Structures are given as structure tokens and as C-alpha cells.
C-alpha positions in Angstrom: -13.3 11.5 -2.0 -15.3 12.1 1.1 -14.1 15.3 2.7 -12.4 15.3 6.1 -14.5 16.5 8.9 -13.6 20.1 9.8 -14.6 19.5 13.4 -13.8 15.9 14.2 -16.4 14.4 16.5 -15.3 12.9 19.7 -16.5 9.5 20.9 -19.6 10.2 22.9 -19.9 6.8 24.5 -17.7 3.8 24.9 -18.0 0.5 26.6 -15.6 -1.0 29.2 -13.1 -3.4 27.9 -13.5 -7.1 28.9 -11.1 -8.6 31.3 -8.1 -9.0 29.0 -6.5 -11.6 31.3 -9.3 -14.0 30.7 -9.2 -13.6 26.9 -5.4 -13.8 26.9 -5.7 -17.4 28.3 -7.2 -18.3 24.9 -4.9 -16.1 22.9 -7.6 -13.6 22.0 -7.8 -9.8 21.9 -11.1 -8.1 22.8 -13.3 -7.7 19.7 -15.0 -4.5 20.8 -18.6 -3.6 21.3 -18.9 -2.9 17.6 -16.7 -5.5 15.8 -14.3 -3.9 13.3 -12.5 -6.6 11.2 -10.6 -7.0 8.0 -9.1 -3.5 7.8 -7.3 -3.0 4.5 -4.8 -2.1 3.3 -2.8 -3.6 6.1 0.6 -5.3 5.4 1.5 -8.5 7.2 -1.2 -8.0 9.8 0.1 -4.6 10.7 3.7 -5.7 11.4 4.9 -3.7 8.3 3.8 -0.2 7.4 1.3 0.6 4.6 2.8 3.0 2.1 1.7 5.9 0.0 3.1 9.2 -1.3 1.8 12.6 -0.7 -1.5 13.1 -2.5 -1.9 9.4 -3.5 -5.6 8.3 -3.2 -6.3 4.8 -2.0 -9.3 2.9 -0.6 -9.4 2.2 3.1 -12.0 -0.5 3.9 -13.2 -2.7 6.8 -15.9 -5.0 7.9 -18.1 -3.3 10.6 -21.3 -4.7 12.0 -23.3 -5.1 15.2 -26.1 -7.2 16.7 -29.7 -6.5 16.2 -31.2 -3.8 13.9 -29.9 -0.6 15.3 -27.9 1.5 12.8 -24.1 1.1 12.7 -21.6 3.4 11.2 -17.8 3.6 10.6 -15.2 6.3 10.5 -11.6 6.2 9.3 -9.3 8.0 11.6 -6.1 9.4 10.1 -3.3 10.5 12.5 -0.7 12.9 11.0 3.0 13.0 12.1 2.1 15.6 14.8 -0.6 13.4 16.3 -3.5 15.4 14.9 -6.6 13.3 14.0 -8.6 13.6 10.9 -12.0 11.8 10.8 -13.2 10.6 7.4 -16.7 9.2 7.1 -17.0 5.7 5.6 -19.8 4.4 3.3 -21.4 1.0 3.4 -20.8 -0.4 -0.1 -22.3 -3.8 0.7 -24.7 -3.8 3.6 -25.3 -7.5 3.3 -21.6 -8.2 3.9 -21.1 -5.3 6.3 -18.4 -3.8 4.0 -17.4 -0.2 4.5 -15.0 1.9 2.5 -13.7 5.4 1.9 -10.9 7.0 -0.1 -8.1 8.7 1.8 -4.8 10.5 1.2 -2.1 12.3 3.1 -1.1 15.9 2.4 2.4 15.7 3.9 5.3 13.4 4.3 6.1 11.5 7.5 5.0 8.6 9.7 1.2 8.6 9.9 -1.2 6.0 11.3 -4.8 5.0 10.7 -7.5 3.1 12.4 -11.2 2.3 11.7 -13.8 3.1 14.4 -17.1 1.3 14.4 -20.0 2.9 16.3 -23.6 2.7 17.1 -25.5 5.5 15.3 -28.4 6.8 17.4 -29.4 9.3 14.8 -29.3 6.7 12.0 -31.4 4.4 14.1 -34.0 7.1 14.9 -34.1 8.3 11.2 -34.9 4.8 10.0 -37.4 3.8 12.7 -39.0 7.2 13.0 -39.6 7.6 9.3 -41.4 4.2 9.1 -43.4 4.6 12.3 -44.5 8.3 11.8 -45.6 7.7 8.2 -47.5 4.5 9.4 -49.1 6.5 12.2 -47.5 4.3 14.9 -46.2 6.0 18.1 -46.1 9.3 16.3 -45.6 11.7 19.2 -43.2 9.3 20.9 -41.0 8.9 17.8 -40.9 12.7 17.2 -39.9 13.4 20.8 -37.2 10.7 20.6 -35.8 12.4 17.5 -35.7 15.7 19.3 -33.8 14.1 22.2 -31.3 12.5 19.9 -30.6 15.9 18.3 -30.3 17.5 21.7 -27.7 14.9 22.7 -25.8 15.8 19.5 -25.9 19.5 20.4 -24.7 18.8 24.0 -22.1 16.1 23.4 -20.6 16.9 20.0 -18.6 19.9 18.8 -20.3 21.7 15.9 -19.8 24.9 14.0 -22.2 27.7 15.0 -24.1 27.2 11.8 -24.4 23.5 12.4 -25.6 24.0 16.0 -28.2 26.4 14.7 -29.5 23.8 12.2 -29.9 21.2 14.9 -31.5 23.6 17.3 -34.1 24.7 14.7 -34.8 21.0 14.0 -35.4 20.3 17.7 -37.8 23.2 17.9 -39.8 22.0 14.8 -39.9 18.4 15.9 -41.8 19.6 19.0 -44.2 22.0 17.4 -47.6 20.4 17.8 -49.3 22.8 15.4 -47.4 21.4 12.5 -48.3 18.2 10.7 -46.5 15.0 11.7 -44.9 14.9 8.2 -43.6 18.5 8.5 -42.1 17.7 11.9 -40.5 14.5 10.6 -39.1 16.4 7.6 -37.5 18.9 10.0 -35.6 16.0 11.7 -34.5 14.3 8.5 -33.8 17.3 6.3 -30.7 17.3 4.1 -29.3 20.1 6.3 -29.6 18.0 9.4 -28.2 14.9 7.7 -25.2 16.9 6.5 -24.5 18.2 10.1 -24.9 14.8 11.6 -22.7 13.2 8.9 -19.9 15.8 9.4 -20.0 15.6 13.2 -21.9 12.6 14.2 -23.3 11.4 17.6 -21.4 8.2 18.2 -22.2 5.5 20.8 -20.3 2.4 21.7 -17.2 3.5 19.8 -14.9 0.5 19.1 -11.6 0.9 17.3 -9.5 -1.4 15.2 -5.8 -1.7 16.0 -3.8 1.3 14.9 -1.7 0.7 11.8 1.5 2.5 10.7 1.3 4.4 7.4 4.5 5.7 5.8 3.9 8.7 3.5 6.8 9.6 1.3 7.7 12.2 -1.3 6.2 11.9 -4.8 9.4 10.8 -6.5 9.2 7.5 -4.4 6.3 6.6 -6.7 6.6 8.6 -9.9 9.6 9.4 -12.0 11.5 8.8 -15.2 15.1 7.5 -14.8 18.0 7.5 -17.2 21.0 5.3 -16.6 24.6 6.1 -17.6 28.1 4.8 -17.1 29.9 8.0 -16.2 33.2 6.8 -17.7 31.5 6.4 -21.1 30.1 9.9 -21.2 32.8 11.8 -23.1 35.0 8.8 -23.7 36.8 8.8 -27.0 38.8 6.2 -29.0 42.0 7.0 -30.7 41.7 5.4 -34.1 45.4 5.1 -34.6 46.4 3.6 -31.2 43.1 1.9 -30.4 43.3 3.4 -26.9 40.5 5.0 -25.0 40.4 8.3 -23.2 38.0 7.9 -20.3 35.0 10.1 -19.6 35.0 12.0 -16.4 32.5 13.7 -14.1 33.1 16.9 -16.0 32.4 15.3 -19.4 29.4 13.4 -18.0 28.0 16.7 -16.7 28.0 17.9 -20.3 25.5 15.2 -21.1 23.1 16.3 -18.4 21.3 19.0 -20.4 20.3 16.5 -23.0 19.0 14.1 -20.4 17.0 16.8 -18.8 15.8 18.0 -22.3 14.4 14.5 -22.8 12.3 15.0 -19.7 13.9 12.6 -17.3 13.8 13.2 -13.5 16.7 11.0 -12.3 20.1 10.4 -13.7 21.3 7.0 -12.4 25.1 6.4 -12.2 26.6 2.9 -12.1 29.3 2.6 -9.5 31.9 5.3 -9.6 34.5 3.8 -7.2 38.0 2.5 -7.8 38.1 -0.8 -9.7 40.3 -3.7 -8.7 42.9 -5.3 -11.0 43.0 -8.9 -9.5 41.0 -11.2 -11.8 39.8 -8.2 -13.7 37.4 -9.1 -16.4 38.0 -8.3 -20.1 35.5 -7.5 -22.8 32.2 -9.5 -22.7 33.0 -10.9 -19.2 36.1 -12.6 -20.6 38.8 -14.0 -18.2 41.4 -12.7 -20.6 42.2 -9.1 -19.9 44.0 -6.7 -22.2 46.3 -4.1 -20.7 43.9 -1.2 -21.1 40.6 -2.9 -20.2 38.9 -0.8 -17.6 37.3 -3.6 -15.7 33.8 -3.9 -14.3 32.8 -1.0 -12.0 31.0 -3.6 -9.9 34.4 -5.0 -9.0 34.8 -2.3 -6.4 38.0 -1.5 -4.5 41.7 -0.9 -5.2 44.6 0.7 -3.4 42.8 4.0 -4.3 40.0 3.1 -1.9 36.7 1.4 -1.7 33.0 2.3 -1.5 33.7 5.7 0.0 36.2 6.7 -2.7 36.0 7.8 -6.3 37.8 6.3 -9.3 40.7 8.6 -9.9 40.0 8.5 -13.7 36.6 10.2 -13.1 37.8 13.0 -11.0 37.9 14.1 -7.3 35.2 15.1 -4.9 35.1 18.6 -6.2 34.3 17.2 -9.6 31.6 14.9 -8.2 30.0 17.7 -6.3 30.0 19.9 -9.4 28.3 17.0 -11.3 25.6 16.8 -8.6 25.1 20.6 -8.6 24.9 20.7 -12.4 22.2 17.9 -12.3 20.2 19.9 -9.8 20.5 23.0 -12.0 19.0 20.9 -14.8 16.2 19.6 -12.6 17.7 16.2 -12.2 18.3 14.1 -9.1 21.3 11.8 -8.9 20.9 8.1 -8.1 24.0 6.0 -7.2 24.4 2.3 -7.6 25.1 0.6 -4.3 26.8 -2.7 -4.9 27.8 -4.3 -1.6 30.6 -6.5 -2.8 34.4 -6.1 -3.2 37.2 -6.8 -5.5 40.1 -8.8 -4.1 41.9 -5.4 -4.0 39.4 -3.6 -1.8 40.7 -2.3 1.5 38.1 -4.4 3.2 39.8 -7.6 2.0 43.0 -6.5 3.8 41.5 -4.8 6.8 38.4 -6.9 7.4 38.8 -10.4 6.0 36.0 -11.4 8.4 33.6 -9.6 6.0 34.0 -12.5 3.5 33.7 -16.3 3.3 36.9 -18.2 3.6 37.0 -21.5 1.8 38.7 -24.7 3.1 41.9 -23.9 1.2 42.2 -20.5 2.8 41.0 -18.6 -0.2 38.1 -16.1 -0.2 35.1 -17.3 -2.2 34.2 -15.2 -5.2 30.7 -14.4 -6.4 28.7 -16.9 -8.4 25.3 -17.0 -9.9 25.4 -20.3 -11.8 26.2 -20.4 -14.7 27.6 -16.9 -14.2 30.9 -16.5 -12.4 32.4 -13.3 -11.1 36.0 -14.1 -10.2 36.7 -10.4 -9.8 34.2 -10.0 -7.0 34.0 -11.1 -3.3 30.5 -11.2 -1.8 30.0 -10.0 1.8 29.2 -12.6 4.4 26.9 -10.8 6.9 27.0 -13.7 9.3 30.7 -13.4 10.2 30.7 -9.8 11.6 27.3 -8.3 11.3 27.7 -5.4 13.7 30.9 -4.3 12.0 29.5 -4.6 8.5 26.3 -2.8 9.4 28.3 0.1 10.9 30.7 0.3 7.9 27.9 0.3 5.3 26.0 3.0 7.3 29.2 5.1 7.3 29.6 4.7 3.6 26.0 5.7 2.9 26.4 8.9 4.9 29.4 9.8 2.8 27.3 9.9 -0.3 24.3 11.6 1.4 26.7 14.3 2.5 27.7 14.8 -1.2 24.1 15.2 -2.3 23.0 11.7 -3.3 19.5 11.0 -2.0 18.6 8.0 -4.2 20.3 4.6 -4.2 19.8 1.8 -6.7 20.8 -1.3 -4.8 22.5 -4.1 -6.7 21.3 -7.6 -5.8 19.8 -6.8 -2.4 18.3 -10.3 -2.3 21.8 -11.7 -1.7 22.0 -9.8 1.6 20.0 -10.4 4.8 16.5 -8.8 4.7 16.9 -7.7 8.3 20.0 -5.7 7.3 18.1 -3.7 4.8 15.3 -3.2 7.3 17.7 -1.7 9.8 19.7 0.3 7.2 16.8 1.9 5.5 15.1 2.8 8.8 18.3 4.1 10.3 18.9 6.4 7.4 15.3 7.5 7.4 15.6 8.9 10.9 17.7 11.8 9.7 17.2 11.6 5.9 13.5 10.6 5.2 13.9 11.9 1.7 16.3 9.1 0.7 14.8 6.6 -1.9 16.0 3.0 -2.3 15.4 1.0 -5.5 15.7 -2.7 -5.2 17.3 -4.5 -8.1 16.1 -8.0 -7.1 15.1 -10.1 -10.0 14.4 -13.1 -7.9 11.5 -15.1 -6.2 8.4 -13.1 -5.6 8.4 -13.5 -1.9 11.9 -12.0 -1.6 11.0 -9.1 -3.9 7.8 -8.4 -1.9 9.5 -8.7 1.5 12.3 -6.3 0.5 9.6 -3.8 -0.4 7.7 -4.4 2.9 10.8 -3.7 5.0 11.6 -0.4 3.4 12.6 -0.3 -0.3 10.5 2.4 -1.9 10.8 1.0 -5.4 11.4 -2.4 -7.0 12.6 -3.6 -10.3 10.0 -6.1 -11.7 9.5 -8.9 -14.2 8.3 -6.4 -16.7 11.1 -7.2 -19.2 9.8 -10.8 -19.4 6.0 -10.1 -19.6 5.3 -9.7 -23.3 1.8 -10.9 -24.1 -1.5 -9.1 -23.4 -2.5 -11.7 -20.9 0.8 -11.6 -19.1 0.8 -7.8 -18.8 -2.8 -7.6 -17.7 -2.3 -10.2 -15.0 1.0 -8.8 -13.7 0.1 -5.1 -13.7 -3.2 -5.9 -12.0 -1.3 -7.6 -9.3 1.1 -4.6 -8.9 -1.8 -2.1 -8.9 -3.9 -3.9 -6.4 -2.4 -6.7 -4.3 1.0 -5.3 -3.7 0.3 -1.6 -4.2 0.2 -0.8 -0.5 3.9 -1.6 -0.1 5.6 -2.3 -3.4 6.1 0.4 -6.1 7.2 -1.0 -9.5 9.9 0.4 -11.8 9.6 -0.8 -15.4 12.7 -1.0 -17.6 12.6 -2.3 -21.2 16.4 -3.0 -21.0 19.2 -2.6 -18.5 23.0 -3.0 -18.8 22.4 -6.6 -17.7 19.1 -7.4 -19.5 18.3 -7.7 -23.2 15.4 -10.0 -23.7 14.7 -12.0 -26.9 11.8 -9.7 -27.6 14.1 -6.7 -27.6 16.8 -8.5 -29.5 14.6 -9.4 -32.4 11.9 -6.7 -32.5 14.0 -3.8 -33.8 12.8 -0.3 -33.6 9.2 -1.3 -33.1 9.9 -3.3 -30.0 11.8 -0.3 -28.6 8.9 2.0 -29.3 6.3 -0.3 -27.8 8.1 -1.4 -24.7 9.2 2.1 -23.8 5.7 3.4 -24.3 4.2 0.7 -22.1 6.8 1.1 -19.4 6.1 4.9 -19.3 2.3 4.5 -19.1 1.5 1.3 -17.3 3.2 2.4 -14.1 4.4 5.7 -12.7 8.2 5.0 -12.6 10.1 3.7 -15.6 13.8 3.7 -16.7 15.9 3.9 -19.8 19.4 2.6 -20.1 21.7 4.9 -22.3 21.9 3.5 -25.8 18.3 2.6 -26.0 17.8 5.6 -28.2 20.1 4.0 -30.8 18.3 0.6 -30.6 21.3 -1.2 -29.3 19.9 -4.7 -29.5 22.7 -7.1 -30.5 23.1 -9.8 -27.9 26.1 -11.7 -26.7 25.7 -15.2 -28.1 23.7 -17.4 -25.8 23.0 -14.6 -23.3 20.2 -12.1 -22.6 22.6 -9.2 -22.5 24.2 -6.8 -24.9 27.3 -7.8 -26.9 30.3 -5.6 -26.0 28.7 -5.0 -22.6 29.4 -1.6 -21.2 30.2 -3.2 -17.9 33.5 -4.3 -19.3 34.5 -1.5 -21.7 34.0 2.1 -22.7 31.3 3.3 -25.1 31.3 6.3 -27.4 27.8 6.7 -28.6 28.7 9.8 -30.5 25.7 11.7 -29.1 24.4 14.4 -31.3 26.0 13.0 -34.5 23.7 12.0 -37.3 25.0 8.6 -38.4 23.4 7.0 -41.6 21.4 3.9 -40.8 21.4 4.5 -37.0 18.0 4.8 -35.3 17.5 7.8 -33.0 14.6 7.5 -30.5 15.5 10.7 -28.7 12.4 12.4 -29.9 10.2 9.5 -29.0 11.5 9.4 -25.4 11.1 13.2 -25.2 7.5 12.8 -26.3 6.7 10.0 -23.8 8.1 12.1 -20.9 6.2 15.2 -22.2 3.0 13.2 -22.2 3.7 11.9 -18.7 4.3 15.3 -17.3 1.3 16.8 -18.9 -1.2 14.1 -17.8 -1.4 13.6 -14.0 -3.4 10.3 -14.3 -0.1 8.7 -15.5 1.5 9.7 -12.2 -0.4 7.0 -10.2 -0.3 3.2 -9.9 -3.7 2.1 -8.5 -5.9 3.9 -11.1 -5.5 1.5 -14.1 -8.3 -0.3 -15.9 -7.8 -2.9 -18.5 -10.2 -3.1 -21.4 -10.9 -5.8 -24.0 -9.6 -6.1 -27.5 -10.9 -8.7 -29.9 -7.4 -9.3 -31.1 -5.0 -10.5 -28.3 -2.1 -8.9 -30.1 -3.4 -5.6 -28.8 -3.3 -4.4 -25.2 -5.7 -1.7 -24.2 -5.9 0.1 -20.8 -6.9 3.4 -19.4 -5.9 5.6 -16.5 -8.1 8.1 -14.7 -7.8 9.9 -11.4 -5.5 8.6 -8.7 -4.4 11.8 -7.0 -5.8 14.5 -4.7 -6.0 18.1 -6.0 -3.7 17.5 -9.0 -6.3 17.5 -11.8 -6.1 13.7 -12.4 -9.8 13.4 -11.8 -10.3 15.4 -14.9 -7.7 13.5 -16.9 -8.2 10.3 -18.8 -5.6 8.5 -20.9 -6.3 5.4 -23.1 -3.3 3.4 -24.4 -3.6 0.9 -27.2 -0.4 -1.0 -28.1 0.3 -3.6 -30.8 2.5 -6.1 -29.0 3.6 -7.8 -32.3 6.7 -6.0 -33.5 6.5 -7.7 -36.9 2.8 -7.4 -38.1 0.0 -4.9 -38.5 -3.0 -5.7 -36.4 -6.5 -4.3 -36.2 -9.2 -4.9 -33.6 -12.5 -3.8 -32.3 -12.0 -2.5 -28.8 -14.5 -3.1 -26.0 -14.2 -0.1 -23.7 -15.8 0.2 -20.2 -17.2 3.6 -20.6 -18.0 3.9 -16.9 -14.3 3.4 -16.0 -13.1 6.3 -18.2 -14.3 9.0 -15.7 -16.1 11.0 -18.5 -19.5 10.8 -17.0 -20.7 8.5 -19.8 -22.2 5.8 -17.5 -22.5 2.3 -18.6 -24.7 2.7 -21.7 -23.1 1.6 -25.0 -23.0 3.9 -28.0 -22.1 7.1 -26.1 -19.4 9.0 -27.9 -16.3 10.9 -26.7 -13.4 12.7 -28.3 -10.1 10.8 -28.7 -7.0 12.8 -29.3 -3.9 10.8 -30.1 -1.0 12.4 -28.3 1.5 10.4 -30.5 0.3 11.5 -34.0 -2.0 14.4 -33.2 -5.0 12.7 -34.9 -8.5 13.3 -33.6 -11.3 10.8 -33.6 -14.8 10.4 -32.2 -14.9 7.0 -30.3 -17.7 5.1 -28.7 -17.4 1.9 -26.5 -16.4 -0.2 -29.5 -14.0 1.7 -31.8 -11.9 -0.1 -34.4 -8.1 0.6 -34.4 -5.3 -0.6 -36.6 -1.7 -0.3 -35.5 1.7 -0.7 -37.2 4.6 -1.4 -37.6 5.3 0.2 -40.9 3.4 2.0 -43.7 2.9 5.1 -41.6 1.2 3.3 -38.8 2.5 3.9 -35.3 2.4 0.8 -33.1 0.9 2.7 -30.1 -1.9 5.1 -29.5 -1.7 7.2 -26.4 -5.1 8.9 -26.4 -6.4 11.8 -24.3 -10.1 11.2 -23.9 -12.5 14.1 -23.3 -16.3 14.5 -23.7 -17.3 15.0 -27.3 
């Protein structure tokens, strides 16, 4: 990364703006004396903020040019939340296309901004012309004097350090020493020391700025983290074998599970809704319309006489119990995320006190939720068109209740069924006083809606990862996430959820669970695991992509800690994945992925290197090779792009490096075309996670 200037140079010359009223007649903005165009990354033309987290490196680019042959240059100007400017030099990466770029990052949270300034470069112009003419013996004295005058301008008009000023003053003196040879005088003006001073604090004429673009910088957990999902009522629940009745788990019993979750290396414990559950049209097991007396109902059917979204289910405990749970999570190094499902059971206080919150049908009944062919007779969706001001205020009040009890992360259920402008307002309003709050969008819907929700504020988004299974699908999708949408959308990869069990996971057994969790944990910085994954719970409800005996409608006693014959236990595997993630900073970033080629398309191979500022990621390279076929052994020759590994190997084939497999502990010496063979079975793991270092 190009270092920030320690003494940002001030514009030394600018041109008057054209008469804007004339341009406005034709719908134009002034282009500037030095045109600055195509600034990236800019979201929706600057109407939405560009996003990053603290320390996240990304490329800032623009097209900058001018008429004629004089030298042009460009500077990225970063403005921190206190209004302080940081000038970062840009480099022309394609002079023919006038393309300029630099790599930037922010070192603190807050609302930043950036712009690109194009400028005429008097020193660059003289350096080019003077070198040619002096060495050709043309206008020698004139060119040397002009060089001295350019440097004198730089001394007078630009702020320099004392050392920098001394370098320029000495150069001016040498440029005018007639007793020296022309080449010696020229060398004094173009020496590396002079160039360094003029690069750090340049003399800039005709400075022209792009528009200023908003840049939101958020805490690292907004990009990077490992989530673990639980239904609190199941943690500690027990079944009486004689009566067949369940004793519910509570916040107190769920808290006893937290050390194990933390021990596995997770960062966030995500709770499904913990509110009172309605009884009207309560669903039975497997979403059945037939309910047994003791069926607990879906926690997404929120609301009963015990309260609504601002209340706790009495079976789980009271506010003291919830606060104790949050405190215990914090002691274990975990943050608590809460499911926000903006819908109501027919028994919710809103249905009685605010019927205008809902849609009333022609027969006078309130419409229940549907997502054909699914029907949710136990849930009323909100209608934001009926009473938007009242609904907005009520939801904001509810959110504050949970923030006040220590919840700083919300996983939002089905945000795509609510107005986008509502989310834009809510997230912004919360951020004014609580910028640390993170919102995860559970919107498995059309790409434009998913992207727009991210643009208006959601820090993280569920994705189509669960349904991308082939090497081609994964390469295409992750490339899109790491490039096109990375400035505003941060993906969260989940192999399964309480609602999703894909055919791949249903049929692939243990191997599918190993592969999909490893890919989720390494392809992107944030991934999540739904409780029960460790035990390879993969039996579907017939005809559906979801678990049989779905936990949404009943209790689960997974008998944590018990060794049960024939039952898989992937606890150690998840612990290993999270240990690898924590130990290798290159896995903490999104935009640093490179896909490599495997001759066998059953294998996916990619690497991660760099991505962060001052975190050691530039010295960390991870290569992942995964067998995507859960049923067969596959071998392949890999075709690695050595230059992308960050090991200083260049592009020349045949160079070798050390490959240490973090899964098995094996060590190999690889070149650009190693042969690998991956399981399942016969002692072969289905995934290599390789730490690459110079041999």
C-alpha cells in the first residue's frame, strides 16, 4: 500500500469554475480543468455509501487525464470522521487508458468520505522534458533553470518537512552550478531523494476534484466472524420417557452451553426469537395444522397475552435471566445476536391494540402469512402501508429495548417482505446512537432486493451459497461477491439453517458436512453453523428442503457431551476450522481471493493472501483444495498462479514452496502443478487447507 502523506500538500493552483447556470441548462456538471471520471468503488453513483471495516484494504481507482502532453497526476483524498484529510498518491496502471489506482484503508470506525483529485504536475512535466532535452543538448541551460524554478515553487508553495526542504534547496543550488556538467546538474534535479520529496508533498496545478463520496467504516465483526445458532428452549430441554412430556430449556440452561460454543471458537451466538408464542392456529410438529396439547409452537409466531416483541417467553425466564445470559456470553468472548421477525401471532398485543398494522380481508379477517406453497396460519404479516409512522416508531422502540439489554446484533427474518425505505430509516436511526449495531439480512430472494438491502444499511447478507455446489458455480458466485458487490454487500455463508437442508446436504452424509463447512469458513470471512450440524442431522421432511422434526415446532435434546454409538460428532472439526480462521488473517478478508485451475472439475482450488492493513495478512497465504463430490475419490493436477500466492515466486513455472496441511499436519513441497488426491474414505480427507510458505 502506498503510504499516506505525512504532510498533505495543499492545492497550489486551481481554475475558476465555469458558469454553472449555463451548464445546468443542459443538465451538466462542470467536468473540471483536469477531468476525473469513473471513480470506483462508488455505489449507485454515490447515492449510497461505500463500505469497509477498519483495516480492510481495497482499491480506489479513477480515470484521470488532460489535454496535450504535460504530465498529469492523481491523489486520493480520504477524510476521516473528524474532517482531517489524508492524501494518498495514486499510480497510473494503464497510461493508454488514463487509469489510476491506489490501495487504501481506514484505521477507525465512523462516517468517512473520499474523493479523487486530478492535477497538472509541473515537476513531472519538467522531469520528462528536461531529461530528454538536456541529454540531447537542446536548450540545456534553459531547461536546467526551469527545473530550478519548479523546485523553488515547490519550496515556497508546499509544506515540507525540514529534511525535505533541505533536499529541494540543495537540488536548486546544484541545478544552477555552471561549473558542474549538464548531466550532474540534471541528476541533482531528478535524484531519488528529490523524487521522493515531490511524491510525498507534490506541487500541484489546476487541481480538479471528483465529487465527494460517503464511506462507512464499521467494526471488524461486520465483515468477519463465526456464528452459532441455537433455539434457547432446546438447550437444556429434557424428555420424560414415561410421560412423553418435555421440560423446556431456559436462559439459565442455555447459558451452560455457552462455554462449549466458545470452546469451538465461535464469535457470535445467535438466538431464534425468545418472545411469547401465540396459541391461535399454533402449528404442531413439522408445520402440521394439528396441534397436540403440549406442542410449544413456532417461536416465529410472536405474541400472546404475556406480551409481544418487547417481552420474553415466560418459560425461558425473566429479564434478569436474559441479562445473565448476555453477561455469561460476554465472559466467554461471545456476542449475542437476536432474531428480529417483524410479524405477529393472532394473539399479539398489536392485533388488539393496533389492527391497522395488518391487512384486513374482505370478510373482515386479518390475512395470515403465505409464501406459496407454504402457509403460516399462525402468523400475521405487518402492512407498512396502513400506518407507517406508527409502525416505524413502535419497531424502533422495540429495538431499543434489546439494545438496552446488551444485544448489538440482529438477524432479520425475511427483510425483503418489508419496505426497503423502512430498513434504510431504521438502520440509520439506530446507527446515530449505536453505530456498533450489526444487521444480518435473511433475504433469500431476487438478487436486486438482496443487493439493495445491503446498499441501504444491512452489514451482512445471507446468500445463495447453500445452492451453489459445483466448482463453476462457486467460482462465479464468490468472484461476484468478492469484486462486484464487495463495496456494499458482505456475505454470510451457512451450509444449513433451521429452514434449509439442501439435497446435497441430505444425501452427502458426513463428507458433505465436512466439505461445506470448510468452504463456508474459508471462502468468505463470515460463516454460520446451525446447532445439530455437529451430529450430521440431515434427514429431510419428505418433499421439502428442510429437516424432519423441525426444531421450529418442537424441542430438541441433542444430548451434548454424550458419546452415542453410531452418531457422528464434528465438534472437533468445527473447532479446527475456527482455530485455522483465527490463526490466519488472510481468511479474515473478502476481496483477497484468487481461484486457481484444477484439471478435474470435481475439485475446487483457491487461495487467500493479504487483505488487511498491519494485521500480518500480507505474510499469510492459505490454499484450499476441496473435493466437491461427497461420494468419490478424485485426484487432479492443480494449475497454481504462483504470482497470486504472495510468496515472491513470480510467474515462472517450476518454482517450489512449502505446503503445510493444517487439516492433517502433512508437509509437502509444491510447485505450480502439484498433484492432489482427496477423499472421502480410506484415510483421505476431502479438504486440504494449506499454509503456503517459501521452501
